[in-house]
C-alpha positions as CSV (number, residue, x, y, z in Angstrom):
1,M,-6.2,-141.4,-79.3
2,T,-5.9,-143.1,-82.5
3,S,-8.5,-145.7,-83.2
4,L,-7.1,-148.8,-84.7
5,G,-8.2,-150.4,-87.8
6,S,-9.3,-154.0,-87.5
7,L,-6.6,-155.6,-89.2
8,D,-3.8,-153.9,-86.9
9,A,-5.9,-154.5,-83.7
10,A,-5.5,-158.5,-84.3
11,R,-2.1,-158.5,-85.2
12,E,-1.6,-156.4,-81.3
13,V,-3.7,-159.7,-80.0
14,V,-1.2,-161.9,-81.9
15,S,1.8,-160.1,-80.1
16,G,0.5,-159.7,-77.0
17,L,-0.1,-164.2,-77.7
18,L,3.0,-164.5,-78.6
19,A,4.8,-162.2,-75.4
20,G,2.1,-164.7,-73.0
21,G,3.9,-168.0,-74.5
22,V,1.3,-168.9,-76.9
23,R,2.9,-170.9,-79.8
24,R,-0.1,-172.4,-81.2
25,V,-3.5,-171.4,-82.0
26,V,-6.5,-173.4,-83.4
27,V,-8.4,-171.6,-85.9
28,C,-12.4,-171.9,-86.5
29,P,-13.1,-170.5,-89.7
30,G,-15.7,-167.3,-89.7
31,S,-16.0,-163.9,-91.1
32,R,-16.2,-161.7,-87.8
33,S,-12.5,-162.9,-86.4
34,A,-11.0,-162.6,-90.4
35,P,-8.4,-160.0,-89.1
36,L,-7.4,-161.6,-86.5
37,A,-6.9,-165.7,-89.0
38,Y,-4.9,-162.7,-91.4
39,A,-2.5,-162.1,-88.4
40,L,-1.9,-165.1,-87.4
41,A,-1.2,-166.3,-91.1
42,E,1.0,-163.7,-91.1
43,A,2.7,-164.7,-87.6
44,E,2.7,-168.6,-88.9
45,G,5.0,-167.3,-91.8
46,R,7.0,-165.7,-89.9
47,G,7.6,-168.7,-87.8
48,L,6.9,-168.1,-84.4
49,L,3.7,-170.1,-84.1
50,E,1.8,-173.1,-85.5
51,L,-2.0,-172.8,-86.6
52,V,-4.4,-175.5,-86.6
53,V,-7.2,-175.5,-88.8
54,R,-10.8,-176.8,-87.6
55,I,-14.5,-176.7,-89.3
56,D,-16.3,-177.0,-85.2
57,E,-15.6,-174.8,-82.8
58,R,-16.2,-178.1,-80.2
59,A,-13.6,-180.1,-81.6
60,G,-11.7,-176.9,-82.3
61,A,-11.7,-176.3,-78.8
62,F,-10.5,-179.8,-77.2
63,T,-7.5,-179.8,-79.9
64,A,-6.2,-176.4,-78.3
65,L,-7.2,-178.2,-74.7
66,G,-5.0,-181.7,-75.4
67,A,-2.1,-179.3,-77.0
68,A,-2.4,-177.3,-73.8
69,L,-2.4,-180.3,-71.8
70,S,0.4,-181.8,-73.4
71,S,3.4,-179.1,-73.9
72,G,2.1,-177.0,-71.4
73,R,1.9,-174.2,-72.8
74,P,-1.5,-171.6,-73.1
75,T,-3.3,-172.5,-76.5
76,A,-5.5,-170.7,-77.8
77,V,-8.8,-171.4,-80.0
78,L,-10.0,-168.6,-82.2
79,T,-14.0,-168.5,-82.9
80,T,-16.1,-166.0,-85.2
81,S,-19.4,-164.2,-83.5
82,G,-22.9,-166.4,-82.6
83,T,-23.5,-170.1,-81.8
84,A,-19.6,-170.3,-82.5
85,V,-18.7,-169.3,-79.2
86,G,-20.9,-171.6,-77.3
87,N,-19.8,-174.3,-78.9
88,V,-16.4,-173.7,-77.0
89,L,-18.4,-174.2,-73.6
90,P,-17.8,-177.7,-72.9
91,A,-14.5,-177.5,-73.2
92,V,-14.0,-174.4,-71.0
93,M,-15.7,-176.8,-68.6
94,E,-13.2,-179.7,-68.5
95,A,-10.3,-176.8,-68.4
96,N,-11.4,-174.6,-65.8
97,H,-11.7,-177.5,-63.4
98,A,-8.6,-178.9,-64.5
99,E,-6.9,-176.2,-64.7
100,V,-5.7,-176.0,-68.5
101,P,-4.5,-172.6,-69.6
102,L,-7.2,-172.3,-72.7
103,V,-7.4,-168.8,-74.3
104,V,-10.5,-168.1,-75.9
105,L,-10.7,-165.4,-78.8
106,S,-14.4,-164.5,-79.6
107,A,-14.5,-162.2,-82.7
108,D,-17.9,-160.1,-82.3
109,R,-20.0,-157.1,-83.3
110,P,-18.9,-153.6,-82.4
111,E,-21.0,-152.1,-79.8
112,E,-23.7,-149.8,-82.0
113,L,-24.2,-153.4,-84.1
114,H,-25.0,-154.9,-80.4
115,G,-29.3,-155.2,-79.9
116,T,-30.3,-154.3,-83.3
117,G,-31.1,-157.6,-84.5
118,A,-27.6,-157.2,-86.8
119,N,-27.0,-160.7,-87.8
120,Q,-25.2,-163.5,-85.6
121,T,-24.5,-160.9,-82.4
122,T,-25.7,-161.8,-78.9
123,E,-24.1,-160.9,-75.7
124,Q,-20.6,-162.9,-75.6
125,L,-18.8,-161.7,-73.1
126,D,-19.5,-163.4,-69.5
127,L,-20.6,-166.4,-71.9
128,F,-18.3,-168.8,-69.3
129,G,-19.8,-167.3,-66.9
130,E,-17.5,-168.2,-63.2
131,H,-15.6,-171.2,-65.3
132,V,-12.9,-168.7,-66.7
133,R,-10.4,-167.1,-64.6
134,F,-10.7,-163.7,-66.7
135,A,-13.0,-162.5,-69.1
136,T,-12.8,-158.9,-71.0
137,S,-14.1,-157.7,-74.1
138,V,-12.3,-155.6,-76.4
139,A,-14.5,-152.0,-78.0
140,A,-13.7,-151.9,-82.1
141,G,-10.6,-150.0,-82.3
142,E,-9.4,-150.1,-79.1
143,S,-6.0,-151.2,-78.4
144,P,-6.0,-155.2,-76.6
145,S,-2.3,-154.7,-75.6
146,S,-3.5,-154.4,-71.5
147,A,-6.1,-157.0,-71.7
148,V,-4.4,-159.4,-73.6
149,R,-1.7,-159.3,-71.3
150,T,-4.0,-159.8,-68.2
151,A,-5.5,-162.8,-70.1
152,L,-2.6,-164.7,-70.8
153,S,-1.0,-164.3,-67.1
154,A,-4.3,-165.5,-65.7
155,A,-4.6,-168.3,-67.9
156,S,-0.6,-169.2,-66.4
157,G,-1.7,-169.2,-62.9
158,L,0.4,-166.3,-62.4
159,L,-1.8,-163.9,-60.5
160,P,-1.8,-164.5,-57.1
161,G,-3.9,-167.0,-55.5
162,V,-5.6,-168.1,-58.8
163,P,-4.7,-171.5,-60.7
164,S,-4.2,-172.0,-64.0
165,G,-7.1,-171.9,-66.6
166,P,-9.3,-171.0,-69.1
167,V,-10.0,-167.0,-70.2
168,Q,-11.8,-165.4,-72.7
169,L,-10.7,-162.8,-74.8
170,N,-13.7,-160.9,-76.7
171,V,-12.3,-158.8,-79.6
172,C,-14.7,-156.3,-81.7
173,F,-14.4,-155.7,-85.4
174,R,-15.4,-153.0,-87.1
175,E,-15.3,-153.8,-91.2
176,P,-13.2,-153.5,-93.2
177,L,-12.4,-157.7,-91.9
178,V,-9.6,-157.9,-94.7
179,P,-6.4,-156.8,-95.7
180,A,-5.7,-154.1,-98.4
181,E,-5.5,-156.0,-101.7
182,G,-1.9,-157.4,-102.8
183,W,-1.8,-159.3,-99.0
184,A,-0.1,-162.3,-98.7
185,P,1.4,-164.0,-95.7
186,P,4.9,-164.2,-95.8
187,A,6.6,-167.7,-97.4
188,G,8.3,-169.1,-94.3
189,G,6.2,-171.3,-92.0
190,W,6.2,-173.2,-88.3
191,E,8.8,-175.8,-87.6
192,Q,8.1,-177.4,-84.8
193,P,10.8,-178.0,-82.1
194,P,12.3,-181.2,-81.5
195,S,10.5,-182.8,-78.3
196,E,12.3,-184.2,-75.9
197,G,10.2,-187.1,-75.4
198,F,8.6,-188.8,-72.0
199,A,11.4,-189.1,-69.3
200,Y,10.0,-189.4,-65.5
201,R,11.9,-188.5,-63.1
202,R,11.7,-189.3,-59.6
203,P,10.7,-186.6,-57.7
204,A,13.5,-185.8,-54.2
205,V,12.3,-187.3,-51.0
206,A,14.4,-188.9,-48.7
207,A,13.6,-191.6,-46.8
208,L,13.1,-190.7,-43.2
209,G,12.9,-192.3,-40.1
210,G,12.1,-191.5,-35.9
211,L,8.0,-191.4,-37.6
212,P,5.9,-193.7,-35.3
213,P,4.4,-196.9,-37.1
214,R,1.1,-196.6,-38.4
215,R,-1.2,-198.1,-41.2
216,T,-1.6,-195.7,-43.7
217,V,-1.7,-195.8,-47.8
218,V,-1.1,-193.2,-50.1
219,M,-4.1,-192.3,-52.7
220,A,-2.2,-190.9,-55.9
221,G,-6.2,-189.7,-57.9
222,H,-6.1,-187.6,-60.9
223,G,-3.0,-185.7,-61.5
224,A,-1.2,-186.7,-58.3
225,G,2.0,-186.9,-60.3
226,P,5.4,-188.9,-59.4
227,L,6.1,-187.0,-56.1
228,A,3.0,-189.7,-54.6
229,E,5.5,-192.8,-55.6
230,A,8.5,-190.9,-54.2
231,F,6.5,-190.1,-50.7
232,A,5.2,-193.7,-50.5
233,A,8.9,-195.3,-51.2
234,A,10.3,-193.3,-48.7
235,H,8.1,-194.3,-46.3
236,G,7.0,-197.6,-46.7
237,L,4.1,-197.2,-47.6
238,P,1.6,-199.1,-50.2
239,L,0.5,-196.3,-52.5
240,L,-2.9,-196.9,-54.4
241,A,-2.9,-194.8,-57.5
242,E,-5.3,-194.1,-60.7
243,P,-4.3,-194.7,-64.3
244,S,-4.0,-190.7,-64.3
245,S,-2.0,-190.1,-61.4
246,N,0.7,-190.8,-63.3
247,A,1.9,-192.2,-60.1
248,R,0.9,-196.0,-61.2
249,F,4.1,-197.7,-61.0
250,G,7.2,-198.8,-58.6
251,T,7.5,-201.1,-56.1
252,H,5.0,-199.8,-54.0
253,A,1.9,-200.0,-56.0
254,V,-1.0,-202.3,-56.1
255,G,-2.8,-202.9,-59.1
256,P,-6.2,-204.1,-58.2
257,Y,-6.4,-202.2,-54.4
258,R,-9.8,-201.1,-55.2
259,V,-11.5,-204.7,-55.0
260,L,-9.1,-204.6,-51.8
261,L,-10.7,-201.6,-49.9
262,D,-13.4,-203.5,-48.9
263,A,-11.7,-206.9,-47.8
264,H,-8.3,-207.7,-46.2
265,P,-6.1,-205.5,-45.9
266,G,-8.7,-202.6,-46.8
267,E,-10.4,-202.8,-43.0
268,G,-7.0,-202.4,-42.0
269,I,-6.4,-198.6,-43.3
270,E,-5.8,-195.6,-40.8
271,R,-5.1,-192.8,-42.4
272,V,-4.6,-192.3,-46.2
273,V,-2.1,-189.6,-47.7
274,L,-4.0,-188.1,-50.7
275,F,-2.5,-186.6,-54.1
276,G,-4.3,-184.9,-56.4
277,R,-8.0,-185.5,-57.3
278,P,-9.2,-188.7,-57.1
279,T,-12.9,-189.5,-59.4
280,L,-13.1,-193.1,-60.6
281,S,-14.4,-195.9,-58.1
282,R,-16.6,-195.4,-55.1
283,P,-14.6,-197.8,-53.0
284,V,-11.9,-194.8,-52.8
285,T,-14.5,-192.4,-52.0
286,A,-16.4,-194.9,-49.3
287,L,-12.5,-195.3,-47.5
288,L,-12.3,-191.4,-47.4
289,A,-15.5,-190.4,-46.1
290,R,-15.1,-194.1,-43.8
291,D,-15.7,-193.1,-39.7
292,G,-12.5,-194.0,-37.9
293,V,-9.6,-193.2,-40.9
294,E,-7.8,-189.6,-40.7
295,T,-6.9,-188.3,-44.3
296,A,-5.0,-185.6,-45.1
297,L,-4.5,-183.6,-48.8
298,F,-1.5,-182.4,-50.3
299,H,-2.5,-178.8,-51.3
300,P,0.6,-176.6,-51.9
301,R,-1.5,-174.2,-53.7
302,P,-5.0,-173.3,-54.5
303,V,-6.7,-175.4,-57.1
304,A,-9.7,-175.3,-59.2
305,W,-11.4,-179.0,-58.3
306,F,-12.8,-178.2,-54.5
307,E,-13.3,-174.9,-52.1
308,E,-11.8,-175.0,-49.2
309,G,-14.1,-175.5,-46.3
310,R,-16.1,-178.1,-48.7
311,R,-13.9,-181.3,-47.7
312,R,-13.3,-183.4,-44.8
313,E,-8.9,-183.5,-45.4
314,R,-6.6,-182.1,-43.5
315,L,-5.3,-179.9,-45.8
316,V,-1.6,-179.8,-45.8
317,A,1.1,-178.0,-47.9
318,D,3.9,-179.0,-46.2
319,L,6.1,-181.8,-47.0
320,D,7.4,-182.5,-43.8
321,E,4.0,-182.0,-42.3
322,L,2.2,-184.7,-44.2
323,S,5.2,-186.7,-43.2
324,E,4.2,-186.7,-39.6
325,F,1.0,-187.3,-40.7
326,A,1.5,-189.9,-42.5
327,G,4.5,-191.9,-40.4
328,R,6.1,-194.6,-41.9
329,G,4.6,-198.3,-42.6
330,A,3.9,-200.5,-39.2
331,E,5.9,-203.7,-39.3
332,G,4.2,-206.1,-42.0
333,W,2.0,-203.5,-43.3
334,L,3.3,-203.1,-46.8
335,D,4.3,-206.5,-47.2
336,T,0.6,-207.5,-46.7
337,W,-0.7,-205.4,-49.2
338,L,1.7,-206.2,-51.7
339,L,0.6,-209.7,-51.3
340,A,-2.6,-208.8,-51.0
341,G,-2.3,-206.7,-54.5
342,A,0.0,-210.4,-56.3
343,A,-3.1,-212.8,-54.9
344,A,-5.6,-210.2,-55.8
345,Q,-4.3,-209.5,-59.9
346,E,-3.7,-213.6,-60.2
347,A,-6.7,-214.1,-59.6
348,L,-8.3,-211.6,-61.6
349,D,-5.8,-212.6,-64.4
350,R,-7.4,-216.0,-64.3
351,V,-10.8,-214.4,-64.4
352,L,-10.3,-212.8,-67.7
353,A,-8.2,-215.2,-69.3
354,A,-11.1,-217.3,-68.9
355,A,-13.3,-214.9,-70.5
356,P,-14.0,-213.9,-74.0
357,L,-12.1,-210.8,-74.7
358,S,-13.2,-207.9,-72.4
359,G,-12.5,-204.0,-71.2
360,P,-10.7,-205.0,-68.3
361,R,-8.7,-207.5,-70.7
362,L,-8.1,-204.4,-73.7
363,A,-6.8,-202.5,-70.8
364,Q,-4.7,-204.6,-69.6
365,L,-3.0,-205.0,-73.6
366,V,-3.4,-201.0,-74.0
367,W,-1.9,-200.7,-70.4
368,Q,1.2,-202.7,-71.5
369,S,1.8,-201.8,-75.3
370,T,1.9,-198.3,-74.9
371,A,4.4,-195.9,-74.7
372,G,4.6,-192.1,-75.9
373,Q,1.1,-190.6,-74.7
374,L,-1.9,-192.5,-73.2
375,L,-5.3,-190.5,-73.6
376,L,-7.9,-192.5,-70.8
377,G,-11.8,-192.1,-72.1
378,S,-14.2,-191.2,-69.5
379,S,-16.8,-193.7,-68.5
380,N,-15.0,-197.5,-68.1
381,G,-12.1,-197.2,-70.3
382,I,-10.2,-195.5,-67.9
383,R,-12.3,-197.4,-65.1
384,D,-10.7,-201.0,-66.8
385,V,-7.4,-199.6,-66.5
386,D,-7.4,-199.0,-62.9
387,L,-9.1,-202.1,-61.7
388,A,-7.1,-205.0,-63.9
389,A,-3.7,-202.9,-65.3
390,S,-0.7,-203.9,-63.1
391,P,1.9,-201.2,-62.3
392,A,5.4,-201.0,-64.1
393,T,8.4,-200.9,-62.3
394,E,8.5,-197.6,-64.4
395,P,6.0,-195.7,-66.2
396,G,5.6,-196.5,-69.7
397,A,3.9,-193.7,-71.1
398,R,2.3,-190.4,-70.0
399,V,-1.1,-190.9,-69.4
400,F,-4.1,-188.1,-69.3
401,A,-7.4,-188.2,-69.0
402,N,-10.2,-185.9,-69.3
403,R,-11.3,-185.7,-65.7
404,G,-12.2,-182.2,-64.9
405,L,-16.1,-182.9,-65.1
406,A,-15.5,-186.6,-66.4
407,G,-17.4,-185.9,-69.6
408,I,-17.1,-187.8,-73.0
409,D,-16.9,-185.0,-74.5
410,G,-14.1,-183.9,-77.0
411,T,-12.5,-187.0,-76.3
412,V,-11.1,-187.7,-80.2
413,S,-10.2,-183.7,-80.4
414,T,-8.1,-183.5,-76.8
415,A,-6.2,-186.8,-78.3
416,T,-5.1,-185.2,-81.3
417,G,-4.1,-181.8,-79.8
418,L,-2.2,-184.0,-77.6
419,W,0.1,-185.0,-80.5
420,L,-0.4,-181.6,-81.9
421,G,1.2,-180.2,-78.7
422,N,4.5,-182.3,-79.1
423,R,4.5,-184.6,-81.7
424,I,5.0,-187.8,-79.2
425,E,3.2,-190.6,-80.6
426,T,-0.5,-190.7,-79.4
427,T,-3.0,-193.7,-78.2
428,L,-6.6,-193.5,-77.4
429,F,-8.3,-195.6,-75.4
430,L,-12.1,-195.2,-74.9
431,G,-16.0,-196.3,-75.6
432,D,-18.3,-196.9,-78.8
433,L,-20.3,-193.9,-77.1
434,T,-17.4,-191.4,-76.4
435,F,-15.6,-191.9,-79.3
436,L,-19.0,-191.5,-81.7
437,H,-19.7,-188.5,-79.4
438,D,-16.6,-186.8,-81.3
439,A,-16.2,-188.5,-84.4
440,G,-16.2,-185.2,-86.2
441,G,-12.9,-184.7,-84.1
442,L,-12.1,-187.4,-87.1
443,L,-12.2,-184.6,-89.8
444,L,-8.5,-182.6,-91.1
445,G,-8.5,-180.6,-93.4
446,V,-6.4,-180.8,-96.7
447,G,-2.6,-179.9,-95.7
448,E,-3.3,-180.0,-91.8
449,A,-0.6,-182.5,-89.8
450,E,-1.9,-185.8,-89.6
451,P,-1.1,-186.8,-85.9
452,S,0.5,-190.5,-85.3
453,L,-2.6,-191.8,-83.3
454,R,-3.8,-195.4,-82.7
455,I,-7.2,-195.0,-81.4
456,V,-8.8,-198.3,-79.4
457,V,-12.2,-198.5,-79.3
458,L,-14.0,-201.1,-77.1
459,N,-16.9,-201.1,-79.2
460,D,-20.0,-203.0,-77.3
461,S,-23.3,-201.2,-78.9
462,G,-23.7,-199.3,-76.2
463,G,-23.3,-197.9,-72.5
464,A,-21.8,-200.5,-70.7
465,I,-21.2,-198.7,-67.9
466,F,-24.8,-198.0,-66.6
467,G,-25.0,-202.3,-66.5
468,L,-22.4,-202.2,-63.3
469,L,-24.0,-199.1,-61.7
470,E,-27.9,-199.5,-60.1
471,H,-29.5,-199.3,-63.7
472,G,-27.7,-203.1,-64.0
473,R,-30.3,-204.2,-60.9
474,V,-32.9,-202.8,-62.2
475,G,-33.3,-204.1,-65.9
476,G,-31.3,-207.2,-64.5
477,D,-32.0,-210.5,-63.8
478,G,-35.3,-211.1,-62.4
479,A,-36.5,-207.5,-64.0
480,S,-39.7,-207.4,-66.0
481,A,-39.5,-207.1,-69.6
482,G,-40.8,-203.5,-69.4
483,A,-37.8,-202.4,-67.2
484,A,-35.0,-204.4,-68.9
485,A,-36.3,-202.7,-71.7
486,A,-36.8,-200.0,-70.7
487,V,-33.5,-199.3,-69.3
488,E,-31.4,-200.9,-71.9
489,R,-33.0,-198.4,-74.5
490,L,-32.2,-195.3,-72.0
491,F,-29.3,-196.2,-70.5
492,G,-27.5,-198.9,-72.5
493,T,-27.9,-196.6,-75.8
494,P,-27.8,-199.6,-78.3
495,H,-26.5,-199.0,-81.5
496,Q,-25.9,-200.4,-85.2
497,A,-22.6,-197.7,-86.5
498,D,-20.4,-199.0,-88.9
499,L,-17.2,-198.0,-87.3
500,R,-15.1,-199.4,-90.4
501,A,-17.5,-197.3,-92.9
502,L,-16.8,-194.1,-90.7
503,A,-13.4,-194.3,-90.1
504,A,-12.8,-194.9,-94.5
505,G,-15.0,-191.8,-94.6
506,Y,-12.0,-190.1,-92.6
507,G,-9.5,-191.6,-94.3
508,V,-8.2,-193.8,-91.5
509,R,-7.0,-197.1,-91.6
510,H,-9.1,-199.4,-89.6
511,T,-8.9,-202.9,-87.8
512,L,-11.4,-205.3,-86.2
513,V,-10.6,-207.7,-83.8
514,R,-12.9,-210.0,-81.7
515,T,-10.8,-212.0,-79.6
516,T,-7.2,-211.4,-76.8
517,A,-5.5,-213.1,-79.6
518,E,-6.0,-210.7,-82.1
519,A,-6.3,-207.7,-80.0
520,A,-2.8,-208.5,-79.0
521,S,-1.5,-209.1,-82.3
522,A,-3.0,-206.1,-83.1
523,L,-1.7,-204.1,-80.7
524,A,1.9,-205.5,-80.9
525,R,2.2,-203.9,-84.9
526,P,5.3,-201.5,-85.4
527,R,3.0,-197.9,-85.7
528,S,3.8,-196.6,-89.8
529,G,2.8,-193.2,-88.6
530,G,-0.8,-191.3,-89.6
531,R,-4.2,-192.4,-87.8
532,E,-5.6,-195.8,-87.3
533,I,-8.8,-197.0,-85.5
534,I,-8.6,-200.7,-83.4
535,E,-11.9,-201.8,-83.1
536,A,-12.4,-204.8,-80.3
537,R,-15.7,-205.7,-80.7
538,V,-17.6,-207.3,-78.0
539,D,-20.4,-208.4,-75.9
540,R,-21.2,-206.5,-72.6
541,A,-24.4,-208.8,-72.0
542,G,-22.4,-210.7,-69.5
543,L,-20.0,-207.5,-68.2
544,R,-21.7,-207.3,-65.0
545,G,-21.3,-210.9,-64.3
546,L,-17.7,-210.9,-65.7
547,H,-17.1,-208.1,-62.7
548,G,-19.7,-210.3,-60.0
549,R,-16.6,-213.2,-60.5
550,V,-13.2,-210.9,-60.5
551,R,-14.5,-209.9,-57.3
552,S,-15.5,-213.2,-55.9
553,A,-12.1,-214.8,-57.0
554,V,-10.7,-211.8,-55.6
555,A,-12.2,-212.1,-52.0
556,E,-11.2,-215.8,-51.9
557,S,-7.6,-215.4,-52.9
558,V,-7.3,-213.0,-49.4
559,A,-9.2,-214.9,-47.8
560,P,-8.0,-215.8,-44.0
561,Q,-6.4,-218.7,-44.6
562,H,-4.4,-217.1,-47.3
563,R,-3.2,-213.7,-45.0
564,I,-0.4,-212.2,-43.0
565,G,-0.4,-210.1,-40.0
566,Y,0.7,-206.4,-39.3
567,R,1.4,-205.2,-36.2
């Protein structure tokens, strides 16, 4: 068998990527990965794919993840050997649980250098363990074609019984790592195909009669899609939809549902039909575990986020069977939820309007003003939208969130990748710590495409979410000075980072807002292309009290004297 030179092997890898549907590769610079970089440059010169260059492998991997999310295509990230590969792990973990077709191309030293102390040489194969659908190593000089085909099939969910997800293709290269003298890529380049934009298409779920009346709710978790909305509408049932479900719209959707679950009408729920994966609130978790409440999960295919037999819901793959389980809304059931939801929304809005600018109020403004694509950061940002944002009649934006593992890693990079995947105007709403965690994701090399990206940062100088959890009680009113200081240091993690200076350092426009009016004005401003940061500076000291006032106002709004009955 003839041994392939490094550049020829790299060209075979690129041919296999193209055959498997890859049209975008994020390249992180390195020496051992150089043959693939040159081969990819040749493909880009022929107009076959787009290269994106990032110096940080973690940012590069999350950029690729975002592009895969928005485009629906497998997207690759190229790293050199050594610690570079390890930096990709957080994105691989997220891609695993979120079923994102992320292709890791890790370059490696040849076998004869392993175990010798050669520079940047470590065991890279199986570095990601069970987080990848497929991993293989191609020895130096061998043809990679078969390995690439299998990897792309696994990433795209084409292997029987295996959901889509990340894969690792570890390719070993011997020197020479550079092409012959006089090499140059073709003179052309990649042209982004025109995007169709975001358009909602209602799934076909016919209205059904003859079903028994039941007090059922439809719960749409992350990734549920518009099928959840269509199912609720067809069965006359209330829809409780998380923001990243992409089902939070329509005439059956109840906005502040989570504050109603432990009160009227939540205590009357008999059954729950679950689409997608709920991840945001303890009231929903408590509902799904409530004695006397039957639950069914629409489960037409294997998913990566749970193992069968580990959840209590009845798994249903057929919509007709799901309809029989759900029934139709009992008399007055839907109206009760809609009236309670409207009353709760009015009470919530009243409390937020009377308070200084807060996370929930900013979340409302972002939700109302965003078109195109919206990425919601983990921690309080997505929860503020879930609590306060009123569902629209039709969806205004396609909503994304890294809810596979709900980490704050790589969020800025993911947003950049979302735009790269289809060139649709993108908004990112996140907290200050999530932003700072991936501030390096703002770095773009000279000549790299600058996204149309609006970044809205809720800056409360620390981790406000912990004040809403048990830690808020440990360090809250009545706590000793030592306990309060410890909680603030360990969980509040206060900082004095200058976001304006940081933005200037990366060449990003910056606007500071401190009031609701200023925030509304900044968000209403027409987009002018490029990147901008809108920093909303707020005080988190009163956040726990604000949430308490919201709960009290909502409880009063749905008190017995305001209720209507259902049978």
